[in-house]
TISE-189625 format. One record per residue (C-alpha): x, y negated, z negated. Coordinates in nm, 4 decimals. Layout:
<node><u>X</u><v>Y</v><w>Z</w></node>
...
***
This chain:
<node><u>0.0002</u><v>-0.0008</v><w>-0.0015</w></node>
<node><u>0.1374</u><v>-0.3409</v><w>0.0889</w></node>
<node><u>0.1928</u><v>-0.5949</v><w>-0.1911</w></node>
<node><u>-0.0165</u><v>-0.8566</v><w>-0.0100</w></node>
<node><u>-0.3306</u><v>-0.6345</v><w>-0.0461</w></node>
<node><u>-0.2992</u><v>-0.6255</v><w>-0.4234</w></node>
<node><u>-0.4004</u><v>-0.9822</v><w>-0.5065</w></node>
<node><u>-0.7513</u><v>-1.0988</v><w>-0.4822</w></node>
<node><u>-0.7380</u><v>-1.3874</v><w>-0.7324</w></node>
<node><u>-0.7375</u><v>-1.7391</v><w>-0.5845</w></node>
<node><u>-0.4004</u><v>-1.9057</v><w>-0.5264</w></node>
<node><u>-0.3278</u><v>-2.2558</v><w>-0.3991</w></node>
<node><u>-0.1535</u><v>-2.3052</v><w>-0.0634</w></node>
<node><u>0.0678</u><v>-2.6122</v><w>-0.0703</w></node>
<node><u>-0.0897</u><v>-2.8893</v><w>0.1306</w></node>
<node><u>0.2383</u><v>-2.9630</v><w>0.3106</w></node>
<node><u>0.2280</u><v>-2.6199</v><w>0.4644</w></node>
<node><u>-0.1157</u><v>-2.6410</v><w>0.6208</w></node>
<node><u>0.0275</u><v>-2.7382</v><w>0.9621</w></node>
<node><u>0.2412</u><v>-2.4310</v><w>0.9898</w></node>
<node><u>0.1378</u><v>-2.1361</v><w>1.2088</w></node>
<node><u>0.0861</u><v>-1.8147</v><w>1.0088</w></node>
<node><u>0.3814</u><v>-1.6498</v><w>1.1750</w></node>
<node><u>0.6228</u><v>-1.9023</v><w>1.0289</w></node>
<node><u>0.5011</u><v>-1.8234</v><w>0.6754</w></node>
<node><u>0.6441</u><v>-1.4735</v><w>0.6896</w></node>
<node><u>1.0075</u><v>-1.5672</v><w>0.7688</w></node>
<node><u>1.2776</u><v>-1.6748</v><w>0.5316</w></node>
<node><u>1.3302</u><v>-2.0275</v><w>0.6546</w></node>
<node><u>1.6366</u><v>-2.2241</v><w>0.5765</w></node>
<node><u>1.4721</u><v>-2.5588</v><w>0.5946</w></node>
<node><u>1.4432</u><v>-2.7709</v><w>0.2837</w></node>
<node><u>1.1748</u><v>-3.0213</v><w>0.1913</w></node>
<node><u>1.2606</u><v>-3.3910</v><w>0.1521</w></node>
<node><u>1.4742</u><v>-3.4428</v><w>-0.1551</w></node>
<node><u>1.3564</u><v>-3.5995</v><w>-0.4778</w></node>
<node><u>1.4444</u><v>-3.5317</v><w>-0.8348</w></node>
<node><u>1.2113</u><v>-3.5302</v><w>-1.1272</w></node>
<node><u>1.4939</u><v>-3.5247</v><w>-1.3734</w></node>
<node><u>1.8542</u><v>-3.6161</v><w>-1.3731</w></node>
<node><u>2.1439</u><v>-3.4421</v><w>-1.5391</w></node>
<node><u>2.5073</u><v>-3.4762</v><w>-1.6105</w></node>
<node><u>2.7238</u><v>-3.3201</v><w>-1.3410</w></node>
<node><u>3.0942</u><v>-3.3052</v><w>-1.2985</w></node>
<node><u>3.2227</u><v>-3.1843</v><w>-0.9714</w></node>
<node><u>3.5181</u><v>-3.0091</v><w>-1.1207</w></node>
<node><u>3.4311</u><v>-2.7465</v><w>-1.3839</w></node>
<node><u>3.7306</u><v>-2.5482</v><w>-1.4980</w></node>
<node><u>3.7076</u><v>-2.1867</v><w>-1.4135</w></node>
<node><u>3.4178</u><v>-2.2184</v><w>-1.1576</w></node>
<node><u>3.5227</u><v>-2.0691</v><w>-0.8215</w></node>
<node><u>3.4499</u><v>-2.2300</v><w>-0.4920</w></node>
<node><u>3.1533</u><v>-2.0122</v><w>-0.4011</w></node>
<node><u>2.9756</u><v>-2.0557</v><w>-0.7368</w></node>
<node><u>3.0417</u><v>-2.4309</v><w>-0.7398</w></node>
<node><u>2.8850</u><v>-2.4604</v><w>-0.3960</w></node>
<node><u>2.5744</u><v>-2.2653</v><w>-0.5105</w></node>
<node><u>2.5485</u><v>-2.4578</v><w>-0.8342</w></node>
<node><u>2.5406</u><v>-2.7971</v><w>-0.6583</w></node>
<node><u>2.3754</u><v>-2.7242</v><w>-0.3307</w></node>
<node><u>2.0898</u><v>-2.4877</v><w>-0.4396</w></node>
<node><u>1.7773</u><v>-2.6706</v><w>-0.5560</w></node>
<node><u>1.5667</u><v>-2.4778</v><w>-0.8100</w></node>
<node><u>1.1955</u><v>-2.5245</v><w>-0.8441</w></node>
<node><u>1.0988</u><v>-2.6932</v><w>-1.1730</w></node>
<node><u>0.7756</u><v>-2.5789</v><w>-1.3270</w></node>
<node><u>0.5779</u><v>-2.6362</v><w>-1.6422</w></node>
<node><u>0.4691</u><v>-2.3564</v><w>-1.8732</w></node>
<node><u>0.1610</u><v>-2.2886</v><w>-1.6576</w></node>
<node><u>0.3853</u><v>-2.2370</v><w>-1.3534</w></node>
<node><u>0.2771</u><v>-2.5634</v><w>-1.1935</w></node>
<node><u>0.5513</u><v>-2.7210</v><w>-0.9743</w></node>
<node><u>0.6688</u><v>-3.0438</v><w>-1.1282</w></node>
<node><u>0.9812</u><v>-3.1214</v><w>-0.9261</w></node>
<node><u>1.3246</u><v>-2.9745</v><w>-0.8465</w></node>
<node><u>1.6920</u><v>-3.0089</v><w>-0.9566</w></node>
<node><u>2.0272</u><v>-2.8567</v><w>-0.8786</w></node>
<node><u>2.1075</u><v>-2.5070</v><w>-1.0104</w></node>
<node><u>2.3844</u><v>-2.6791</v><w>-1.2127</w></node>
<node><u>2.1461</u><v>-2.9137</v><w>-1.3980</w></node>
<node><u>1.8874</u><v>-2.6450</v><w>-1.4571</w></node>
<node><u>2.1444</u><v>-2.4179</v><w>-1.6365</w></node>
<node><u>2.2998</u><v>-2.6752</v><w>-1.8601</w></node>
<node><u>2.1901</u><v>-2.6055</v><w>-2.2145</w></node>
<node><u>2.1880</u><v>-2.9743</v><w>-2.2875</w></node>
<node><u>1.9158</u><v>-3.0209</v><w>-2.0282</w></node>
<node><u>1.7275</u><v>-2.7116</v><w>-2.1353</w></node>
<node><u>1.7229</u><v>-2.8283</v><w>-2.4953</w></node>
<node><u>1.6806</u><v>-3.2036</v><w>-2.4489</w></node>
<node><u>1.4573</u><v>-3.2116</v><w>-2.1443</w></node>
<node><u>1.3025</u><v>-2.8666</v><w>-2.1663</w></node>
<node><u>1.3955</u><v>-2.7974</v><w>-1.8028</w></node>
<node><u>1.2142</u><v>-2.4825</v><w>-1.6912</w></node>
<node><u>1.2650</u><v>-2.3337</v><w>-1.3445</w></node>
<node><u>1.1032</u><v>-2.0582</v><w>-1.1472</w></node>
<node><u>1.2952</u><v>-1.7337</v><w>-1.1053</w></node>
<node><u>1.2497</u><v>-1.3690</v><w>-0.9973</w></node>
<node><u>1.3844</u><v>-1.0274</v><w>-1.1014</w></node>
<node><u>1.3760</u><v>-0.7418</v><w>-0.8471</w></node>
<node><u>1.3587</u><v>-0.3850</v><w>-0.9577</w></node>
<node><u>1.4420</u><v>-0.1551</v><w>-0.6614</w></node>
<node><u>1.3870</u><v>0.2201</v><w>-0.6888</w></node>
<node><u>1.4929</u><v>0.4828</v><w>-0.4363</w></node>
<node><u>1.2776</u><v>0.7708</v><w>-0.3287</w></node>
<node><u>1.3939</u><v>0.9760</v><w>-0.6257</w></node>
<node><u>1.2568</u><v>0.6995</v><w>-0.8508</w></node>
<node><u>1.6044</u><v>0.5994</v><w>-0.9756</w></node>
<node><u>1.6497</u><v>0.2304</v><w>-1.0489</w></node>
<node><u>1.9345</u><v>0.0287</v><w>-0.8843</w></node>
<node><u>2.1331</u><v>-0.1756</v><w>-1.1338</w></node>
<node><u>2.4075</u><v>-0.4278</v><w>-1.0732</w></node>
<node><u>2.6889</u><v>-0.5638</v><w>-1.2831</w></node>
<node><u>2.7160</u><v>-0.9365</v><w>-1.2317</w></node>
<node><u>3.0456</u><v>-1.0648</v><w>-1.0894</w></node>
<node><u>3.3143</u><v>-1.2027</v><w>-1.3219</w></node>
<node><u>3.2776</u><v>-1.5292</v><w>-1.1221</w></node>
<node><u>2.9156</u><v>-1.5780</v><w>-1.2168</w></node>
<node><u>2.8753</u><v>-1.8971</v><w>-1.4282</w></node>
<node><u>2.6005</u><v>-1.7505</v><w>-1.6479</w></node>
<node><u>2.6248</u><v>-1.4077</v><w>-1.7985</w></node>
<node><u>2.9336</u><v>-1.2786</v><w>-1.6089</w></node>
<node><u>2.9973</u><v>-0.8999</v><w>-1.6104</w></node>
<node><u>2.6688</u><v>-0.8083</v><w>-1.7728</w></node>
<node><u>2.4584</u><v>-0.5229</v><w>-1.6360</w></node>
<node><u>2.1140</u><v>-0.6134</v><w>-1.5151</w></node>
<node><u>1.8319</u><v>-0.5140</v><w>-1.2829</w></node>
<node><u>1.8749</u><v>-0.4946</v><w>-0.9037</w></node>
<node><u>1.8737</u><v>-0.8628</v><w>-0.8324</w></node>
<node><u>1.7966</u><v>-1.1770</v><w>-1.0318</w></node>
<node><u>1.7848</u><v>-1.5249</v><w>-0.8802</w></node>
<node><u>1.5680</u><v>-1.8229</v><w>-0.7936</w></node>
<node><u>1.3279</u><v>-1.9267</v><w>-0.5229</w></node>
<node><u>1.4622</u><v>-2.2547</v><w>-0.3836</w></node>
<node><u>1.2928</u><v>-2.5824</v><w>-0.3196</w></node>
<node><u>1.2233</u><v>-2.5085</v><w>0.0520</w></node>
<node><u>0.9027</u><v>-2.4518</v><w>0.2485</w></node>
<node><u>0.9280</u><v>-2.0738</v><w>0.2853</w></node>
<node><u>0.9954</u><v>-2.0206</v><w>-0.0894</w></node>
<node><u>0.7304</u><v>-2.2647</v><w>-0.2242</w></node>
<node><u>0.4414</u><v>-2.0676</v><w>-0.0716</w></node>
<node><u>0.2115</u><v>-1.9692</v><w>-0.3603</w></node>
<node><u>-0.0452</u><v>-1.7618</v><w>-0.1769</w></node>
<node><u>0.0172</u><v>-1.3948</v><w>-0.2655</w></node>
<node><u>0.3492</u><v>-1.5031</v><w>-0.4235</w></node>
<node><u>0.4913</u><v>-1.5049</v><w>-0.0683</w></node>
<node><u>0.7506</u><v>-1.7776</v><w>-0.1486</w></node>
<node><u>0.8974</u><v>-1.5647</v><w>-0.4304</w></node>
<node><u>0.9007</u><v>-1.2512</v><w>-0.2235</w></node>
<node><u>1.0762</u><v>-1.4404</v><w>0.0617</w></node>
<node><u>1.3362</u><v>-1.5529</v><w>-0.1825</w></node>
<node><u>1.3810</u><v>-1.1989</v><w>-0.3120</w></node>
<node><u>1.4429</u><v>-1.0705</v><w>0.0399</w></node>
<node><u>1.7012</u><v>-1.3462</v><w>0.0994</w></node>
<node><u>1.8928</u><v>-1.2725</v><w>-0.2162</w></node>
<node><u>1.9001</u><v>-0.9009</v><w>-0.1729</w></node>
<node><u>2.0935</u><v>-0.9710</v><w>0.1440</w></node>
<node><u>2.3156</u><v>-1.2290</v><w>-0.0125</w></node>
<node><u>2.4090</u><v>-1.0222</v><w>-0.3189</w></node>
<node><u>2.3790</u><v>-0.6624</v><w>-0.2080</w></node>
<node><u>2.3916</u><v>-0.6733</v><w>0.1655</w></node>
<node><u>2.0469</u><v>-0.5165</v><w>0.1982</w></node>
<node><u>1.9041</u><v>-0.6149</v><w>0.5269</w></node>
<node><u>1.5558</u><v>-0.7654</v><w>0.5568</w></node>
<node><u>1.4324</u><v>-0.4697</v><w>0.7612</w></node>
<node><u>1.4976</u><v>-0.2379</v><w>0.4662</w></node>
<node><u>1.3006</u><v>-0.4583</v><w>0.2220</w></node>
<node><u>0.9940</u><v>-0.6055</v><w>0.4047</w></node>
<node><u>0.8298</u><v>-0.8780</v><w>0.2004</w></node>
<node><u>0.5010</u><v>-0.6980</v><w>0.2066</w></node>
<node><u>0.6587</u><v>-0.4049</v><w>0.0225</w></node>
<node><u>0.7392</u><v>-0.6095</v><w>-0.2913</w></node>
<node><u>0.4774</u><v>-0.5693</v><w>-0.5706</w></node>
<node><u>0.4773</u><v>-0.8659</v><w>-0.8151</w></node>
<node><u>0.3682</u><v>-0.7045</v><w>-1.1438</w></node>
<node><u>0.3784</u><v>-0.9992</v><w>-1.3835</w></node>
<node><u>0.5470</u><v>-1.3181</v><w>-1.5090</w></node>
<node><u>0.7463</u><v>-1.3897</v><w>-1.8215</w></node>
<node><u>0.8769</u><v>-1.7062</v><w>-1.9714</w></node>
<node><u>1.2002</u><v>-1.6872</v><w>-2.1694</w></node>
<node><u>1.4983</u><v>-1.8859</v><w>-2.2913</w></node>
<node><u>1.8570</u><v>-1.7469</v><w>-2.3367</w></node>
<node><u>2.1896</u><v>-1.9217</v><w>-2.3960</w></node>
<node><u>2.4823</u><v>-1.7705</v><w>-2.2140</w></node>
<node><u>2.7590</u><v>-1.9671</v><w>-2.3893</w></node>
<node><u>2.7932</u><v>-2.3080</v><w>-2.5454</w></node>
<node><u>2.7404</u><v>-2.4847</v><w>-2.2106</w></node>
<node><u>2.5257</u><v>-2.2634</v><w>-1.9906</w></node>
<node><u>2.1964</u><v>-2.0806</v><w>-2.0318</w></node>
<node><u>1.8659</u><v>-1.9744</v><w>-1.8816</w></node>
<node><u>1.5125</u><v>-2.1096</v><w>-1.9254</w></node>
<node><u>1.2986</u><v>-1.9349</v><w>-1.6642</w></node>
<node><u>0.9535</u><v>-1.8472</v><w>-1.5615</w></node>
<node><u>1.0430</u><v>-1.5160</v><w>-1.4154</w></node>
<node><u>0.8412</u><v>-1.3163</v><w>-1.1548</w></node>
<node><u>0.8933</u><v>-0.9400</v><w>-1.1922</w></node>
<node><u>0.8963</u><v>-0.7719</v><w>-0.8502</w></node>
<node><u>0.9062</u><v>-0.3936</v><w>-0.7903</w></node>
<node><u>0.9819</u><v>-0.2118</v><w>-0.4657</w></node>
<node><u>1.0384</u><v>0.1477</v><w>-0.3739</w></node>
<node><u>1.2743</u><v>0.1850</v><w>-0.0786</w></node>
<node><u>1.5830</u><v>0.3800</v><w>0.0316</w></node>
<node><u>1.8350</u><v>0.1182</v><w>0.1344</w></node>
<node><u>2.1939</u><v>0.0811</v><w>0.2365</w></node>
<node><u>2.3822</u><v>-0.1312</v><w>-0.0199</w></node>
<node><u>2.6988</u><v>-0.3348</v><w>0.0597</w></node>
<node><u>2.7659</u><v>-0.5519</v><w>-0.2511</w></node>
<node><u>2.9062</u><v>-0.9008</v><w>-0.2145</w></node>
<node><u>3.2058</u><v>-0.9198</v><w>-0.4475</w></node>
<node><u>3.1430</u><v>-1.2950</v><w>-0.5149</w></node>
<node><u>2.8150</u><v>-1.1928</v><w>-0.6703</w></node>
<node><u>2.8324</u><v>-0.8292</v><w>-0.7801</w></node>
<node><u>3.1090</u><v>-0.6450</v><w>-0.9664</w></node>
<node><u>2.9541</u><v>-0.2942</v><w>-0.9590</w></node>
<node><u>2.6251</u><v>-0.1069</v><w>-0.8865</w></node>
<node><u>2.4690</u><v>0.2193</v><w>-0.9998</w></node>
<node><u>2.1387</u><v>0.4043</v><w>-0.9716</w></node>
<node><u>2.0000</u><v>0.5283</v><w>-1.3048</w></node>
<node><u>1.7214</u><v>0.7611</v><w>-1.4114</w></node>
<node><u>1.5027</u><v>0.6767</v><w>-1.7086</w></node>
<node><u>1.7150</u><v>0.8874</v><w>-1.9414</w></node>
<node><u>2.0428</u><v>0.7331</v><w>-1.8074</w></node>
<node><u>1.8909</u><v>0.3860</v><w>-1.8644</w></node>
<node><u>1.7998</u><v>0.4735</v><w>-2.2233</w></node>
<node><u>2.1532</u><v>0.5891</v><w>-2.2828</w></node>
<node><u>2.2947</u><v>0.2725</v><w>-2.1267</w></node>
<node><u>2.0776</u><v>0.0630</v><w>-2.3711</w></node>
<node><u>2.2048</u><v>0.2678</v><w>-2.6622</w></node>
<node><u>2.5669</u><v>0.2107</v><w>-2.5614</w></node>
<node><u>2.5028</u><v>-0.1617</v><w>-2.5105</w></node>
<node><u>2.3415</u><v>-0.1829</v><w>-2.8593</w></node>
<node><u>2.6484</u><v>-0.0109</v><w>-3.0044</w></node>
<node><u>2.8817</u><v>-0.2480</v><w>-2.8185</w></node>
<node><u>3.0649</u><v>0.0360</v><w>-2.6523</w></node>
<node><u>3.3466</u><v>-0.0797</v><w>-2.4218</w></node>
<node><u>3.2071</u><v>-0.4330</v><w>-2.4261</w></node>
<node><u>2.8972</u><v>-0.3173</v><w>-2.2353</w></node>
<node><u>2.6217</u><v>-0.5868</v><w>-2.2206</w></node>
<node><u>2.2827</u><v>-0.6178</v><w>-2.0675</w></node>
<node><u>2.1292</u><v>-0.9404</v><w>-1.9430</w></node>
<node><u>1.8741</u><v>-1.0943</v><w>-2.1804</w></node>
<node><u>1.5952</u><v>-1.0995</v><w>-1.9186</w></node>
<node><u>1.6596</u><v>-0.7350</v><w>-1.8239</w></node>
<node><u>1.6500</u><v>-0.6332</v><w>-2.1819</w></node>
<node><u>1.3199</u><v>-0.8150</v><w>-2.2349</w></node>
<node><u>1.1670</u><v>-0.6253</v><w>-1.9419</w></node>
<node><u>1.3172</u><v>-0.2949</v><w>-2.0681</w></node>
<node><u>1.1715</u><v>-0.3506</v><w>-2.4232</w></node>
<node><u>0.8319</u><v>-0.4764</v><w>-2.3179</w></node>
<node><u>0.7323</u><v>-0.3420</v><w>-1.9750</w></node>
<node><u>0.9696</u><v>-0.1204</v><w>-1.7804</w></node>
<node><u>0.9013</u><v>0.2316</v><w>-1.9081</w></node>
<node><u>0.5253</u><v>0.2065</v><w>-1.8634</w></node>
<node><u>0.5659</u><v>0.0487</v><w>-1.5238</w></node>
<node><u>0.8127</u><v>0.3268</v><w>-1.4322</w></node>
<node><u>0.5238</u><v>0.5694</v><w>-1.4855</w></node>
<node><u>0.3243</u><v>0.3879</v><w>-1.2187</w></node>
<node><u>0.6221</u><v>0.3859</v><w>-0.9841</w></node>
<node><u>0.6410</u><v>0.7676</v><w>-1.0010</w></node>
<node><u>0.2584</u><v>0.8085</v><w>-0.9709</w></node>
<node><u>0.2300</u><v>0.5620</v><w>-0.6816</w></node>
<node><u>-0.0120</u><v>0.3566</v><w>-0.8874</w></node>
<node><u>0.1722</u><v>0.0244</v><w>-0.9244</w></node>
<node><u>-0.1418</u><v>-0.1670</v><w>-0.8235</w></node>
<node><u>-0.2965</u><v>-0.0632</v><w>-1.1521</w></node>
<node><u>-0.0220</u><v>-0.2349</v><w>-1.3459</w></node>
<node><u>-0.0473</u><v>-0.5735</v><w>-1.1766</w></node>
<node><u>-0.1224</u><v>-0.8726</v><w>-1.4048</w></node>
<node><u>-0.0198</u><v>-1.2000</v><w>-1.2391</w></node>
<node><u>-0.2683</u><v>-1.4110</v><w>-1.4379</w></node>
<node><u>-0.0889</u><v>-1.3734</v><w>-1.7692</w></node>
<node><u>0.2389</u><v>-1.5547</v><w>-1.8431</w></node>
<node><u>0.4175</u><v>-1.3583</v><w>-2.1150</w></node>
<node><u>0.6141</u><v>-1.5856</v><w>-2.3503</w></node>
<node><u>0.8963</u><v>-1.3735</v><w>-2.4892</w></node>
***
């Protein structure tokens, strides 16, 4: 069953997209909307230890700012959105997504974030975690198409998974959660996170700028990984958003993955504040 058939509740199409032909709404466009900023932040163009790729992404990527009801209120750079001083002082909240990709054996693909990542380097997490950007194709709210377009884009960027292997209609958005997590004294996350599931056999070619390692895990292997992380074995750490999903949703949703009944688990009306 395609993800687009799972949602019957009303969603709002952005007025600025009304002129676009339907075919253009299904592609991952690189066009950005006219620039404005709802908030300003402190930026320094030279941050010690930030490599060139991560610096470019931090200053060029424009995250979508939302309120706690997921209403778009503006946009700002990835850099500004992840500064703890902005998160704490201005309550900056941005839209995000987390992809959980299972193969046909129902094993879950995990990644270890690259050492070069500004937030949460070298932690293990779900398949792909990132942000829809402030551009036309990723702002589409109907059937969460904008978020699904962004997920398809980042699976290619981070893991080399081509779009043909992860059609946007195959993503099932199961829910949303809102959380805050500091990474270190300077950086952190404050996200309204869309949780997307997909079952596909794919070819993976990780981008070393983004990903240090990958592995598929069964349920039992994931439980063991969590125990090892809790015990601090070999410095093993899990990302805070992944751990929230593991503790609150993942195992019951995994049942639906195996049974082919993901549609029964969908709840996109609730925003879980964790």
